[in-house]
Structure formats: C-alpha cells, structure tokens
C-alpha positions in Angstrom: 103.1 79.6 108.7 102.9 83.4 109.2 101.0 85.3 106.5 103.4 88.3 106.2 101.1 90.2 103.8 98.7 91.2 106.6 101.3 93.2 108.5 102.1 96.9 108.3 105.3 98.6 109.7 103.4 99.6 112.9 102.7 95.9 113.6 106.3 95.0 113.3 107.4 97.8 115.6 104.7 96.9 118.1 106.1 93.4 118.2 109.6 94.7 118.6 108.6 96.8 121.5 106.9 93.8 123.1 110.2 91.9 122.8 112.1 94.8 124.2 109.9 95.0 127.2 110.2 91.3 127.9 114.0 91.4 127.6 114.3 94.2 130.1 113.6 91.5 132.8 116.7 89.5 131.7 119.0 88.8 134.7 121.9 90.5 133.1 120.1 93.9 133.4 118.9 93.1 136.9 122.4 92.2 137.9 124.0 95.3 136.3 121.8 98.4 135.9 124.5 100.1 133.7 123.5 97.7 131.0 120.0 99.0 130.9 121.0 102.3 129.1 123.1 100.5 126.5 120.3 98.0 125.9 117.8 100.9 125.4 120.2 102.5 122.9 120.5 99.3 120.9 116.7 99.0 120.9 116.4 102.5 119.5 119.0 101.9 116.8 117.3 98.6 115.7 113.7 99.9 115.9 114.3 102.7 113.3 115.1 100.2 110.6 112.1 97.9 111.0 109.8 98.0 108.0 109.2 94.4 107.1 108.9 90.9 108.6 112.5 90.0 107.7 113.8 93.3 109.2 111.9 92.4 112.4 113.6 89.1 112.6 117.0 90.7 112.0 116.4 93.4 114.6 115.0 90.9 117.1 118.1 88.6 116.6 120.5 91.5 117.2 118.6 92.6 120.3 118.6 89.1 121.9 122.3 88.8 121.1 123.0 91.7 123.4 123.0 89.3 126.4 125.5 86.7 125.0 123.1 84.1 126.3 122.2 81.0 124.3 118.9 80.6 126.1 117.7 84.1 125.1 116.8 84.0 121.5 114.1 84.1 118.8 112.9 80.9 117.1 111.6 80.8 113.5 110.8 77.1 112.8 111.0 75.7 109.3 107.8 74.9 107.5 107.4 72.7 104.5 107.1 75.8 102.3 110.5 77.2 103.4 113.6 76.6 101.3 117.1 75.4 102.1 119.9 73.2 101.0 119.3 70.0 103.0 122.9 69.1 103.6 123.2 66.5 106.5 126.5 67.7 108.1 128.3 67.8 111.4 131.7 68.5 112.9 134.4 65.8 113.0 135.8 64.3 116.2 138.3 67.2 116.5 135.7 69.8 116.0 137.6 71.6 113.2 136.3 70.1 110.0 132.7 70.4 108.7 131.8 67.1 107.1 128.8 65.3 105.5 127.3 62.9 107.9 126.0 60.8 105.0 126.2 60.8 101.2 124.3 63.6 99.5 123.7 63.9 95.7 127.0 62.6 94.2 129.2 63.6 97.2 130.2 60.7 99.5 129.8 60.5 103.2 132.5 62.1 105.3 133.5 64.6 102.6 134.7 67.9 104.1 132.8 71.0 103.3 135.4 73.8 102.9 133.5 76.7 101.5 130.1 78.1 100.4 130.3 80.6 97.4 134.1 80.8 97.9 133.7 81.9 101.5 135.6 79.5 103.8 133.9 77.7 106.6 136.0 79.5 109.2 134.7 82.9 107.9 131.2 81.6 107.8 131.3 80.8 111.5 132.3 84.4 112.3 129.5 85.7 110.0 126.9 83.4 111.6 127.9 84.7 115.0 126.2 87.9 114.1 122.9 85.9 113.5 123.0 83.5 116.4 122.8 84.5 120.1 125.7 82.7 121.7 128.0 82.3 124.7 131.0 81.3 122.7 131.8 80.4 119.0 131.5 76.7 119.8 127.8 77.2 120.3 127.6 79.1 116.9 129.2 76.0 115.2 126.5 73.8 116.7 123.5 75.9 116.0 124.4 76.8 112.4 124.1 73.2 111.3 121.8 71.4 113.8 119.1 73.7 115.1 115.8 73.2 113.2 115.2 77.0 112.8 115.6 78.8 109.6 117.1 81.9 111.3 120.0 79.8 112.6 120.6 77.2 109.9 123.5 78.1 107.6 121.9 76.5 104.6 118.4 78.1 104.9 117.2 80.4 102.2 117.1 83.2 104.8 120.8 83.0 105.7 122.1 82.2 102.3 120.5 85.3 100.9 121.7 87.3 103.9 125.2 86.1 103.3 125.4 86.0 99.5 122.3 87.7 98.0 119.4 86.2 96.1 120.7 83.6 93.7 119.3 80.7 91.6 122.1 78.4 92.9 124.7 78.4 95.6 128.1 76.7 95.2 129.4 74.4 98.0 133.0 73.3 97.8 133.9 69.8 99.1 137.2 68.0 99.7 137.1 64.3 99.4 140.1 61.9 98.9 142.4 64.8 98.2 140.1 66.1 95.4 138.3 69.4 95.4 134.7 69.3 94.1 132.4 72.2 93.5 128.6 71.6 93.3 125.9 74.1 92.5 122.7 73.5 94.5 119.2 75.0 94.0 117.1 75.5 97.1 114.6 72.8 98.0 111.6 72.6 100.3 112.6 71.8 103.9 112.0 68.1 104.4 112.4 67.8 108.2 115.9 66.5 108.2 116.8 68.7 111.2 115.2 68.0 114.6 115.8 67.6 118.3 116.4 64.2 119.9 113.2 62.0 120.0 112.1 61.2 123.6 111.8 57.6 122.7 115.3 57.4 121.2 117.4 59.7 123.4 119.8 57.2 124.8 121.6 53.9 124.0 124.7 52.1 125.2 127.4 49.8 123.9 130.5 47.9 125.2 133.6 48.7 123.1 137.1 47.5 123.8 136.1 46.5 127.4 134.6 49.9 128.1 130.9 50.7 128.7 129.7 53.8 126.7 126.4 55.5 127.5 125.2 57.8 124.7 122.9 60.3 126.3 121.6 62.6 123.5 119.1 64.6 125.5 118.7 65.2 129.3 115.4 63.4 129.7 114.6 62.3 133.2 112.2 59.3 133.1 111.8 55.7 134.0 113.8 54.6 131.0 116.8 56.7 132.1 116.6 55.5 135.7 116.3 51.8 134.8 119.1 52.0 132.2 121.5 53.4 134.8 120.7 50.5 137.1 121.1 48.0 134.2 124.5 49.5 133.3 125.8 49.4 136.8 124.8 45.7 137.1 126.4 44.9 133.7 129.6 46.6 134.6 129.8 44.5 137.8 128.8 41.2 136.2 131.3 41.6 133.2 134.0 43.2 135.4 134.1 46.4 133.2 136.4 48.9 134.8 135.9 51.9 132.5 132.8 54.0 131.7 132.2 56.8 129.2 129.2 59.2 129.5 128.8 60.6 126.0 127.1 64.0 126.1 128.7 65.1 122.8 125.3 65.3 121.0 123.3 66.5 124.0 121.8 70.0 123.8 120.2 69.9 127.2 116.8 69.1 128.9 116.1 68.3 132.6 119.0 68.7 135.1 117.4 66.1 137.3 119.5 63.5 135.3 122.6 64.7 137.1 121.8 63.7 140.6 120.4 60.4 139.4 123.6 59.6 137.7 125.8 60.6 140.7 123.8 58.1 142.8 125.8 55.4 140.8 129.2 57.0 141.7 131.0 55.8 144.8 131.2 59.1 146.7 129.5 60.4 149.9 128.9 64.0 148.9 129.2 66.5 146.1 128.5 70.1 145.2 125.8 71.3 142.8 125.5 74.4 140.7 124.4 77.6 142.4 121.1 78.9 141.0 119.8 82.5 141.4 116.2 83.1 140.2 115.4 86.6 139.0 111.9 85.9 137.6 110.3 88.1 140.3 112.6 91.0 139.5 114.7 90.4 142.5 117.4 87.8 143.3 116.2 84.6 145.0 118.8 81.9 145.8 117.5 78.5 144.9 120.7 76.5 145.6 124.2 77.2 146.8 127.4 75.8 145.5 128.9 76.0 149.0 126.6 73.3 150.3 127.8 69.7 150.4 125.0 67.4 149.1 124.8 64.0 150.7 124.8 61.4 148.0 122.2 58.7 148.3 124.6 56.2 146.8 123.2 53.0 145.1 124.4 49.6 146.3 125.9 48.9 142.9 128.0 51.7 141.4 129.6 52.5 138.1 133.4 52.0 137.6 135.6 54.6 139.2 137.4 55.2 135.8 134.8 57.6 134.5 135.1 59.9 131.4 132.6 62.4 130.1 132.7 63.2 126.4 131.6 66.7 125.3 131.5 68.8 122.1 130.2 72.1 120.7 126.7 70.6 120.9 126.9 70.1 124.6 124.7 72.8 126.0 122.4 73.8 128.8 121.7 70.9 131.2 124.2 68.7 129.4 126.9 71.4 130.0 125.8 71.6 133.6 126.1 67.8 133.8 129.6 67.7 132.5 130.8 70.7 134.6 129.3 69.2 137.8 131.3 66.0 137.1 134.5 68.0 136.4 134.3 70.3 139.3 133.6 67.5 141.8 136.6 65.5 140.4 134.3 62.7 139.3 135.2 62.4 135.6 137.9 63.2 133.1 136.6 65.4 130.3 137.3 64.2 126.7 136.2 65.5 123.3 136.1 69.2 122.3 135.0 72.4 123.9 131.4 72.9 124.9 129.0 75.3 123.3 127.6 76.1 126.8 129.6 78.5 129.0 130.1 77.0 132.4 128.6 80.0 134.2 125.5 81.2 132.3 121.9 82.2 132.2 119.0 79.7 131.8 115.5 78.6 132.8 114.1 80.6 129.9 110.5 81.8 129.8 108.8 81.0 126.5 106.8 83.8 124.9 105.7 85.0 121.4 105.2 88.3 119.8 101.5 89.1 119.7 101.1 90.1 116.0 103.7 88.0 114.1 103.6 85.1 116.6 107.4 84.8 116.4 108.5 82.7 119.4 111.2 83.8 121.7 112.7 82.9 125.0 114.1 85.0 127.9 116.3 83.6 130.6 115.1 84.1 134.2 118.0 82.7 136.2 121.8 82.7 136.6 123.8 79.6 137.2 127.3 79.3 138.7 129.5 76.3 138.6 130.5 74.3 141.8 134.1 75.4 141.6 134.2 79.2 142.0 137.9 79.3 141.1 137.0 78.6 137.5 134.2 81.2 137.2 135.8 83.0 134.3 136.0 80.1 131.9 134.4 80.6 128.5 133.9 76.9 127.9 134.5 73.5 129.4 137.6 72.2 127.6 138.8 68.6 127.6 141.4 67.6 130.2 
C-alpha cells in the first residue's frame, strides 16, 4: 500500500509527466498526429490541478481516457485497508438490470439494484464513464462492478465519495418481488470478493437439453484447454450432439492463441484472422493481415456445425477477438448481449508504473482490425 504522506506536489506532477511521456507513444497519436496537440492541451489542463495523491489518480484517469481504449488505463488495486460496500452483483441475461449474484445482508439473491443515494443505475453508468477508460458504455458496465481496482469499482470508498461526498452511510435501493427496499450501508474493509478468473478454474462444460456448452471464463492457452477441446469433440460425436455453445460471456481476455486452437475443431479449410499493426518501435509494423487466408489444420474429429458464441458486456480483449473472428468468418451465430470490447481496437499493452507513487498503468502498443473490413465502424459486437 502506498504511503501517501511522503509525497509532495512536485512528486505527483513528476509522476504525471512520466505518464504523459509514456502515453505519447500510444498508437492513436502515431496514427493521427493532429491528436498530439489536443493531448498536450489536456495534459496541461490536468497538470495544473494536481496537488495530492487523489488528484493525481483523477488526472491520470482523465488523461488515459483520451484514447477511448480499454487497454490503456491506470490500475489502483484494493488492499485490505481500503473500504467499500462488498455487494456481489452482476448484470442479468438481458444486460439491462443490475442484480445481486447472491444474498447479501437481508437482501435475497437476484434482487435488482435500482439506485444508490437516489441516483438511478442508468445515471451511474454515465457518471462512471468519466472514471473508466472505455471503448463503449458496455465496457463501463462491466468494469464498474467486476474489476478488482478501487478506481473502477462503483462501490469503492473512492468512487462513492467522488459521486456523493464523504458520508457515514450510503443508501442502496433494491427491487425484490415487486417491493422496494432501501438499505443503509457503512463501508467495510475490502475482503477480496472481486478477482480475475483463476487459472486452475477458467473453464468447464455441461450438456444441457442435448446441447454442449463450454464456459470459457478466461483465454488461457494451456494443456488443459487443448485436451478439453479434444474431449468435447469426441463427446459430441459419441453422444450425437449436434449443437455447441462457446460461452465467452464472463471472459475478459487473455491469450489469443486459444482462437486458432478452437478453429482446428471446426470443419473448414481456411479462415481469416485479425490484422495486427505493431507501433511499439514508433513506426507501423504489420504483424498479420486480414486479407490472408489461413489454412486450417483441421482435427480428425470436429465440433458440431451448429455453433453459437455467447457474449456480454464482460467480453473484452482476446475474448472479443475470439467472438468477432467466429462471426466474421461465418463460423458461429452470436448470442447474448453487446460486447464491452470494440471490434477494431488497440491492445498488446505495455505495463509500467509511475516512479514515485508506484501507480501501475498500461499503454497499448498495437492496433487490431477485424477480419471483415466492411464492419470496421462497429462500436460493439452485437448478437445476431
């Protein structure tokens, strides 16, 4: 945990300048030099107001938000000394209602959260968009409840005070069984209830109503992933299962190598990948082209041809790339709700930290373009 008492305004501004210098290498500036002047002006506006640790975080958040890039952001992890309201919540299947994932205090599971301090959830999404670097509002919805960072989490002390001021309690309004309930909550020490998918528990599968469903909650490319795909293909053949669902609705990304491995189990001869342009050297370097047809080293036993891919606002980064690749190659029907990741976007972030405060941040180094160039302007991947 950072000892904020050792810092002086000069330290904060030095850190902010360090961040500014790193962000000047973002592909968006290298792609369009006209953005450089606007970015410098934003830096100057933000820099003048930095006089504390919290103001540094606020200024850094606004500066990283300039790029509308979910991979370029600052990360302020929770510690056990940080405070929050530990509400275990998520979005419903339609993506429109914020609900409790499990019972909390006296409120039953699946109760809808409609407001905090009389501010409706819809308004809170818009307000949190000012705090969370994002590509679309679907990504804001995901990060404000699931990311284990206090600068993103809606119910952290940092954000509750930013939204409503310093208070002894905060009122959360619930709707359950047609009844409106208001509960006042005091802040508690963070207990680790938010976290990314565990590498040992990132995937599972089930057979439901004659359909095979693979829940892939993180794009982890390892032996477990590879052997599971082989097992599922064999099971589908043995049990004559004709429908398969790849569930990426809780997948925030990881290693894109999972995509090609999955496509090996689809009965096609070739496909197109994403185009990747690397700007890490300061100049554009093409890594892959979406014009190139990739020969598919097809496995002897394939998955059913009736293939669906389930996505949601949590589907981001490599998971978004996975779903878009299947969509653009005509390999799967997309179901669920809109993705938090924009189909064409920045990525491959370089991880860094500010030298004095040790605040972690990431800066994208590459730009990715979907296989189907006719859909380049899409803001999200929507269900079919």
